[in-house]
C-alpha positions as CSV (number, residue, x, y, z in Angstrom):
1,M,-27.3,61.6,137.5
2,D,-25.9,61.0,134.3
3,T,-23.9,63.6,132.9
4,G,-23.1,62.4,129.8
5,N,-20.7,64.1,127.6
6,R,-21.0,67.4,128.9
7,V,-19.5,67.7,131.9
8,R,-17.3,65.3,133.3
9,V,-13.7,64.8,135.3
10,T,-11.5,64.0,132.3
11,E,-7.5,63.3,134.3
12,L,-6.4,62.4,136.9
13,L,-3.5,65.0,137.3
14,R,-1.6,64.1,140.6
15,I,-2.4,62.2,143.6
16,S,-2.0,65.2,146.7
17,T,-0.5,63.5,150.0
18,T,-0.3,65.6,153.5
19,V,3.2,65.5,155.6
20,A,4.1,65.8,159.0
21,D,8.1,66.7,157.8
22,L,8.7,67.4,154.3
23,R,12.1,66.7,153.9
24,R,11.7,63.1,155.2
25,A,9.5,62.2,153.1
26,E,11.1,64.1,150.0
27,A,14.0,61.4,150.9
28,F,12.0,58.7,151.1
29,Y,10.4,59.5,147.3
30,V,13.4,60.7,146.2
31,D,16.1,58.3,147.4
32,G,13.8,55.0,147.7
33,L,11.8,55.4,144.7
34,G,13.2,57.7,142.2
35,F,10.6,59.8,142.1
36,I,12.5,63.7,141.0
37,P,11.5,67.3,142.7
38,Q,9.8,69.5,140.1
39,H,9.1,72.4,142.3
40,Q,8.4,73.6,145.8
41,T,6.3,76.6,147.0
42,R,5.1,78.1,149.6
43,I,1.1,78.8,149.8
44,E,-0.2,81.5,152.2
45,D,-3.6,82.3,150.3
46,P,-6.6,82.0,152.2
47,A,-8.7,81.1,148.9
48,W,-6.1,78.5,148.6
49,A,-6.9,77.5,152.8
50,R,-10.5,77.6,152.0
51,L,-10.5,75.2,149.1
52,M,-8.8,72.4,151.6
53,G,-11.4,73.4,154.2
54,V,-8.6,74.6,157.2
55,A,-8.4,77.9,159.0
56,T,-7.8,80.7,156.2
57,E,-4.2,81.3,158.2
58,S,-2.6,78.0,157.4
59,K,0.3,78.1,155.5
60,V,1.6,75.3,153.5
61,D,4.6,73.9,151.7
62,A,3.9,72.3,148.8
63,L,6.2,69.7,146.6
64,T,5.7,68.2,143.4
65,L,7.6,65.3,142.7
66,R,7.8,63.5,139.3
67,L,7.5,59.9,138.1
68,G,7.8,59.4,134.4
69,A,4.5,60.4,133.3
70,Q,2.7,60.8,136.6
71,E,3.2,63.5,139.5
72,I,1.8,63.1,143.4
73,E,2.4,66.2,145.7
74,L,3.4,66.5,148.9
75,L,1.9,69.0,151.0
76,A,3.0,70.4,154.9
77,F,1.0,72.0,156.7
78,A,1.4,74.9,159.8
79,P,-0.2,74.6,161.7
80,P,-0.2,70.6,161.2
81,G,-3.0,68.3,161.9
82,R,-3.6,64.9,163.5
83,P,-0.7,62.3,162.4
84,Y,-1.5,58.6,160.9
85,P,-3.6,56.9,162.9
86,P,-0.7,54.5,165.0
87,L,-3.4,50.9,164.5
88,R,-3.5,50.5,161.0
89,S,-4.2,47.8,158.4
90,A,-5.0,47.6,154.4
91,N,-8.8,47.8,154.7
92,D,-9.1,51.1,156.7
93,G,-11.6,53.4,155.7
94,W,-9.1,56.3,155.4
95,F,-6.7,53.8,153.1
96,Q,-5.8,55.5,150.3
97,H,-2.3,54.4,147.9
98,I,-0.6,55.0,144.7
99,A,0.2,51.5,143.2
100,L,4.0,52.4,141.6
101,V,4.7,49.7,138.4
102,V,8.1,47.9,137.9
103,E,9.2,45.6,135.9
104,D,11.7,43.3,138.4
105,I,9.5,43.7,141.7
106,E,11.5,41.3,143.4
107,G,15.0,43.4,142.5
108,A,12.7,47.0,143.4
109,W,11.8,45.1,146.8
110,S,15.2,44.1,147.9
111,R,16.5,47.5,146.4
112,L,13.9,49.7,148.5
113,G,15.1,48.9,151.9
114,S,18.8,48.9,150.9
115,R,19.1,52.2,149.9
116,L,16.5,53.7,152.7
117,A,18.8,52.1,155.8
118,S,17.5,53.7,158.4
119,R,14.2,55.1,156.5
120,S,13.4,51.8,155.2
121,P,9.5,51.1,154.2
122,I,6.8,49.5,156.6
123,E,5.3,46.5,155.1
124,I,1.8,45.8,155.1
125,S,2.2,42.6,153.1
126,T,3.6,40.0,155.4
127,A,5.5,37.4,152.6
128,G,7.1,40.1,150.4
129,P,5.7,40.1,146.6
130,Q,2.6,38.2,145.7
131,V,1.6,36.6,142.6
132,L,-2.3,37.0,142.5
133,P,-4.7,34.6,140.5
134,A,-5.1,35.0,137.1
135,N,-8.6,35.5,137.4
136,T,-7.6,38.5,139.3
137,G,-5.3,39.3,136.4
138,G,-2.0,37.7,137.8
139,V,-0.6,40.5,138.9
140,T,2.3,40.5,141.3
141,A,2.6,42.7,144.2
142,V,3.5,44.3,147.2
143,K,2.0,46.6,149.5
144,F,4.4,48.7,152.4
145,R,4.1,52.2,154.1
146,D,6.2,55.7,154.1
147,P,7.9,56.8,157.2
148,E,4.7,58.4,157.8
149,G,2.2,55.7,157.6
150,H,1.4,56.0,153.4
151,P,0.6,53.2,152.1
152,L,2.2,52.6,148.7
153,E,2.2,49.7,146.3
154,L,5.0,48.4,144.3
155,L,2.8,46.6,141.2
156,R,4.1,44.3,138.0
157,L,1.2,44.3,135.2
158,P,1.9,40.9,133.2
159,S,2.0,41.4,129.4
160,G,-1.2,41.9,127.9
161,V,-2.8,43.5,131.1
162,G,-3.1,47.4,131.5
163,D,-2.0,49.9,129.8
164,P,0.4,49.2,127.3
165,V,2.7,52.4,128.3
166,W,3.8,50.1,131.2
167,Q,5.2,47.1,128.8
168,H,8.6,49.0,128.3
169,G,10.3,48.3,132.3
170,R,14.1,49.2,132.6
171,G,14.9,46.7,135.6
172,A,14.1,47.6,139.0
173,E,13.3,50.9,138.5
174,P,9.5,52.2,138.8
175,L,8.4,53.9,136.0
176,G,5.0,55.8,137.1
177,Y,1.8,54.9,139.0
178,D,-1.1,53.4,137.1
179,H,-4.2,54.4,139.8
180,S,-4.3,55.2,143.1
181,A,-7.1,53.2,145.4
182,I,-9.3,53.9,147.8
183,T,-11.3,51.7,150.5
184,I,-14.8,51.8,149.9
185,R,-17.9,50.7,152.2
186,D,-20.8,50.1,149.6
187,V,-19.7,49.1,146.0
188,D,-22.6,50.0,143.7
189,R,-23.0,53.2,145.9
190,S,-19.6,54.3,145.1
191,I,-19.2,53.1,141.6
192,A,-22.8,55.3,141.0
193,F,-21.4,58.5,142.1
194,Y,-17.7,58.0,140.2
195,T,-19.8,57.2,137.5
196,G,-22.8,59.0,137.5
197,L,-22.0,62.4,138.7
198,L,-17.9,62.5,137.7
199,G,-18.5,60.8,134.9
200,L,-15.7,57.8,135.2
201,R,-15.7,54.6,133.3
202,V,-15.7,50.9,135.0
203,S,-12.8,49.7,132.9
204,G,-12.2,46.3,135.4
205,R,-13.8,44.8,138.0
206,S,-13.0,41.0,140.1
207,L,-13.5,39.8,143.5
208,N,-10.5,39.0,145.3
209,S,-9.6,36.1,147.8
210,G,-7.0,33.7,148.5
211,V,-4.0,32.8,150.6
212,E,-2.0,35.6,148.0
213,Q,-4.8,38.5,149.0
214,D,-4.6,37.6,152.3
215,R,-0.6,38.1,151.9
216,L,-0.7,41.1,150.2
217,D,-3.2,42.9,152.9
218,G,-1.4,41.5,156.2
219,L,-5.4,40.4,156.5
220,T,-6.9,37.2,157.4
221,H,-9.9,35.3,154.7
222,T,-10.1,38.7,152.8
223,L,-12.7,38.5,150.0
224,V,-12.9,42.6,148.4
225,D,-14.4,43.6,145.1
226,V,-11.9,45.5,142.9
227,V,-13.6,48.0,140.6
228,A,-11.0,49.9,137.9
229,L,-12.5,53.4,137.4
230,E,-10.9,55.4,134.3
231,P,-11.3,58.9,133.6
232,A,-12.9,60.2,129.9
233,D,-10.2,62.0,128.3
234,V,-6.6,60.3,129.7
235,V,-6.9,56.6,131.2
236,T,-3.4,56.6,133.2
237,P,-3.7,56.9,136.0
238,H,-6.9,55.8,137.2
239,L,-8.8,55.2,140.3
240,E,-9.5,51.8,142.1
241,L,-12.1,51.1,144.4
242,L,-11.4,48.4,147.2
243,C,-14.5,47.2,149.0
244,Y,-13.6,44.8,151.7
245,R,-16.5,42.3,152.0
246,R,-14.4,41.2,155.1
247,P,-12.6,41.4,157.0
248,K,-13.8,44.9,158.2
249,G,-11.7,48.0,158.5
250,R,-12.1,50.8,160.5
251,A,-14.0,53.6,160.0
252,P,-12.7,57.1,161.0
253,G,-13.2,58.0,164.3
254,S,-13.8,61.9,162.9
255,E,-13.7,63.3,159.8
256,V,-10.4,63.5,157.8
257,M,-9.2,67.4,157.6
258,A,-6.7,68.4,155.0
259,N,-4.2,68.9,157.3
260,D,-3.9,65.3,159.1
261,V,-1.5,63.2,157.8
262,A,-3.5,60.9,156.7
263,S,-5.2,62.6,154.2
264,T,-4.4,61.8,150.6
265,R,-6.9,63.7,147.8
266,Q,-7.7,63.1,144.5
267,V,-6.8,65.9,142.1
268,Y,-8.6,65.8,138.7
269,R,-9.2,68.1,135.5
270,V,-12.5,68.9,134.7
271,D,-14.1,70.1,131.3
272,R,-16.9,72.5,133.0
273,L,-15.9,73.3,136.7
274,E,-18.8,75.6,137.5
275,E,-21.2,73.3,135.8
276,L,-20.3,70.0,137.3
277,V,-20.0,71.5,140.9
278,R,-23.6,72.9,140.8
279,R,-24.7,69.3,139.5
280,L,-23.0,67.7,142.4
281,T,-24.3,70.1,144.8
282,E,-28.2,69.4,143.9
283,A,-27.0,66.1,144.2
284,G,-26.3,66.4,147.5
285,V,-23.0,65.5,147.5
286,T,-20.7,67.1,150.3
287,L,-18.5,70.1,149.7
288,V,-15.2,70.6,151.7
289,S,-14.6,74.3,149.8
290,P,-17.9,77.1,149.4
291,G,-18.5,76.2,146.0
292,V,-15.7,77.2,143.6
293,V,-13.6,78.5,144.9
294,D,-11.0,81.7,142.8
295,L,-7.2,81.1,143.7
296,S,-4.8,84.3,143.9
297,G,-2.6,82.5,140.9
298,G,-5.3,83.1,138.5
299,G,-7.0,78.8,138.8
300,H,-10.1,77.5,140.1
301,A,-11.2,75.1,142.1
302,A,-13.3,73.2,144.0
303,A,-12.7,70.1,146.5
304,I,-15.9,67.6,147.8
305,R,-16.1,64.8,149.4
306,D,-16.4,61.1,148.2
307,P,-19.6,59.0,149.9
308,D,-16.9,57.4,152.5
309,G,-15.2,61.0,153.0
310,H,-11.9,60.7,150.3
311,M,-11.7,64.5,149.6
312,I,-11.4,65.3,146.4
313,V,-10.0,68.0,144.3
314,L,-11.3,69.6,141.1
315,T,-9.9,72.1,138.8
316,S,-9.9,73.6,135.3
317,R,-6.3,74.4,135.5
318,P,-3.7,71.4,135.5
319,G,-1.0,73.5,137.8
320,C,-3.7,74.7,140.4
321,Q,-3.0,75.7,143.6
């Protein structure tokens, strides 16, 4: 189904991540990565709980952090869900990270550990920052996890690659995040979903392999499709699909709920929310919320799952909570 120019997502507003310990998570992102706290809210709205697919009596502390022009949201639920799975790798079916752009990636990686002392990052990459082959963009990257297990990436983009906004670096300080990457099982199915139903457009594609990719992902004999998808109006940040042909990753043992620590959500602005949700429903897309939810603060939003179960929140207002 082609939404054309009439109904589409226009901007990736933020990435929303569930955490178990809000203060510990805040310290990691602020002290280690340079995020700036914006505001914290206590949400006790049954409508918001219905949006997220959790019990209506659920409460949540929501903390918004900003890095450059991009925002993330950390949510601590009460009652909490399940902790992050102890067995984890870069090709897991629930994997989703944000890629933080930095000019001096070696300096940033070294400073990250020294800044955080006992809260040092959990490494995914096996040999520090890796320069990927030119045919895959020639970027330098390193993957790691926060103290609760959420994956992250430091990314250096060479001149002429990516959004020009990233070409004005400032040493080892991250500038913002370029994209959020999710693992998928079927690249054609996911492209059809995100382009045909949500209106994103493919802006780049590569097939990555080799020793550098193995070291980056902490895997062996890696072969992964990487597809960049841009929203209709604001192209940064964007979405990246990671389809591991080999090795195959683990699928979640059960559906990842919003209050589970492994839950990370894409939050998009939509130009015509009611119509888009109607079209998604007609197409058989899984809804988390009971259609469009009217929130007590005046916002309107809906939550869905993509073909691999990744949760997506659609809103007509940028600050919807």
